[in-house]
C-alpha positions in Angstrom: 91.1 25.0 52.5 87.8 24.9 54.4 84.6 25.3 52.4 83.9 28.6 54.2 87.3 30.0 53.1 86.9 28.6 49.6 83.5 30.4 49.2 85.0 33.6 50.7 88.1 33.6 48.4 86.2 32.4 45.3 83.7 35.2 45.8 86.4 37.7 46.4 88.1 36.8 43.1 84.7 36.8 41.3 84.0 40.4 42.4 87.6 41.7 42.1 87.7 40.6 38.5 84.0 41.3 37.7 83.7 44.7 39.3 87.2 45.3 38.1 86.3 45.0 34.4 83.4 47.4 35.0 85.8 49.9 36.5 88.2 49.5 33.6 85.4 50.2 31.1 83.6 53.1 32.9 86.1 55.0 35.0 88.0 57.9 33.5 91.5 57.6 32.1 91.8 53.8 32.3 93.4 51.8 29.5 90.0 50.1 28.8 87.8 53.2 29.1 84.7 53.0 26.9 85.5 49.6 25.6 81.9 48.4 25.8 79.5 45.7 26.8 81.3 42.9 25.2 84.4 43.6 27.3 82.2 43.7 30.5 80.3 40.5 29.8 83.5 38.7 28.8 85.3 39.9 31.9 82.5 38.7 34.1 82.4 35.3 32.5 86.1 34.9 33.0 85.8 36.1 36.6 83.3 33.3 37.2 85.8 30.8 35.6 88.6 32.0 38.0 86.3 31.9 41.1 84.9 28.5 40.3 88.4 27.1 39.5 89.8 28.2 42.9 86.8 27.3 45.1 85.5 24.3 43.3 87.6 21.5 44.8 86.9 22.7 48.3 83.3 24.0 48.5 81.7 23.2 45.1 82.1 26.9 44.2 78.6 28.1 44.7 79.8 31.8 45.1 76.1 32.8 45.0 73.4 32.6 47.7 70.8 31.9 45.0 72.7 28.8 43.9 73.2 27.7 47.5 69.5 28.0 48.2 68.5 26.3 45.0 70.8 23.4 45.7 69.3 23.1 49.2 65.7 23.1 47.9 66.7 20.4 45.4 68.1 18.3 48.3 71.6 18.5 46.9 73.1 20.6 49.7 72.4 20.5 53.4 70.3 23.3 54.8 72.7 23.6 57.8 75.4 24.7 55.3 73.3 27.5 53.7 73.9 30.3 56.2 77.7 29.7 56.5 78.0 29.7 52.7 76.0 32.9 52.4 78.1 34.7 55.0 81.3 33.6 53.3 79.9 34.8 49.9 78.9 38.2 51.4 82.3 38.7 53.1 84.2 37.7 49.9 82.1 40.0 47.7 82.6 42.9 50.0 86.4 42.2 50.2 86.5 42.0 46.4 84.8 45.3 46.0 87.2 46.9 48.5 90.1 45.7 46.4 88.6 47.2 43.2 88.3 50.5 45.0 91.9 50.3 46.1 93.1 49.2 42.7 91.2 52.0 40.8 91.4 54.7 43.5 93.1 57.3 41.2 90.5 56.7 38.5 87.6 57.0 40.9 89.1 60.4 41.8 89.0 61.4 38.2 85.4 60.2 37.5 82.6 62.8 38.1 79.7 60.6 37.0 78.0 59.2 40.1 76.1 56.6 38.0 79.4 55.2 36.6 80.8 55.1 40.1 77.8 53.2 41.4 77.8 50.8 38.4 81.4 49.7 39.3 80.1 48.3 42.6 76.5 47.1 41.9 73.8 46.8 39.4 71.0 49.2 38.3 68.2 49.2 35.8 68.5 50.7 32.3 64.8 51.6 32.6 63.5 51.9 36.2 60.3 49.8 36.4 60.4 47.6 39.4 58.0 45.0 38.0 60.0 44.6 34.8 63.3 44.8 36.7 62.5 42.0 39.1 61.1 39.9 36.3 64.5 40.4 34.5 66.4 39.2 37.5 64.1 36.2 38.0 64.4 35.1 34.4 68.1 35.6 34.3 68.6 33.7 37.6 66.3 31.0 36.5 68.4 30.4 33.4 71.5 30.3 35.6 70.3 27.9 38.2 68.3 25.7 35.9 71.2 25.2 33.5 73.7 24.7 36.4 71.5 21.8 37.6 72.1 20.1 34.2 75.8 21.0 34.1 76.4 19.6 37.5 73.7 17.0 37.9 72.5 19.0 40.9 75.7 18.2 42.7 77.7 21.3 43.4 79.7 19.7 46.2 83.4 19.6 47.1 85.0 17.4 44.5 88.6 17.2 45.7 89.6 17.4 42.1 93.2 18.6 41.9 93.6 22.1 40.6 95.0 21.9 37.0 93.2 20.3 34.1 90.3 19.8 36.4 89.6 23.5 36.0 88.1 22.9 32.6 85.0 21.9 34.5 84.5 25.6 35.3 84.2 26.5 31.6 80.5 25.5 31.1 79.4 27.8 33.9 81.6 30.6 32.6 80.0 30.3 29.2 76.6 30.2 30.7 77.2 33.5 32.6 78.6 35.0 29.4 75.5 34.0 27.5 73.2 35.4 30.1 75.1 38.7 30.1 75.1 39.0 26.3 71.4 38.1 25.9 69.6 39.1 29.1 72.0 41.5 30.8 70.9 44.8 29.1 67.9 45.5 31.3 69.3 45.4 34.9 73.0 44.5 34.5 72.3 40.9 35.4 73.1 40.7 39.1 71.8 37.1 39.2 73.6 36.8 42.6 72.5 38.6 45.8 76.0 38.7 47.3 77.5 40.1 44.1 75.2 43.1 44.4 74.6 43.6 48.2 78.2 43.2 49.4 79.7 45.8 46.9 76.7 48.1 47.4 77.5 48.2 51.1 81.1 49.0 50.3 80.0 51.8 47.9 78.0 53.2 50.8 80.9 53.2 53.3 84.0 53.8 51.2 85.3 57.3 50.5 84.6 57.7 46.8 84.5 61.0 45.0 81.3 61.8 43.2 79.7 58.6 44.4 76.2 59.9 45.0 73.4 57.6 46.3 73.9 53.9 46.8 70.3 53.5 45.5 69.0 51.4 48.4 65.5 51.8 46.9 66.5 49.4 44.2 68.7 47.1 46.2 66.0 44.5 47.1 65.5 43.6 43.4 69.0 41.9 42.9 68.4 40.1 46.2 64.9 38.9 45.9 64.9 38.3 42.1 67.7 35.7 42.1 66.3 33.9 45.1 62.8 33.6 43.4 64.5 32.5 40.2 66.5 29.8 42.1 63.4 28.5 43.8 61.5 28.2 40.5 64.5 26.5 38.8 64.9 24.0 41.7 61.2 23.1 41.8 60.9 22.6 38.0 64.2 20.6 37.9 62.9 18.4 40.7 59.6 17.8 38.9 61.3 17.0 35.6 63.8 14.7 37.3 60.9 12.9 39.1 59.0 12.5 35.9 62.1 11.0 34.2 62.4 8.3 36.8 58.7 7.5 37.2 
């Protein structure tokens, strides 16, 4: 599998399972309806585990433009690979959102709350204050990227590790995303990933969904810009700390 396809398939699985758990909790007449935030955050962390397990051996499993950009800033990933990875992540996220729509089509038809429908696809603020909202995304993304640097040694690259017990290496990142969701996710829904939000938001805009309402494009720049800023700050601080360590 090529790195491009690995990022696409890994991102697709991430969104299929991540947006899928939100659909299971929020949409009417599902088996998991109204099961709560713990189910959502747990589902998202396991979605990360699945995506990283599948894509890791072939692409390093960035699955997130902010991670790709942060790695490039830190000199751990070639800048020439940034755009292809981001394109693959966007395509995979969009495909994953489409599959969630297909999977839960009957439940979308039975849900009359436009806010719940939108939340299946993308994030939104609990309290709309753009300064606070972007600060939340910057902080959450900083935690993600900064800790990922220490988990991976700033080397998220294809490992050629055989799928199997090598998948346990995906567990620390899954636990990290779980911790971010539980502790920091209540303000904006912790996008911490531009592709995770933008790709599904586009699908929300174009797919025929009953009672879908607005795609809230006025807010859409926050889960794009916030994670990128958080990644830049994390990469710069990590590089400075690493430099101080070896000087």
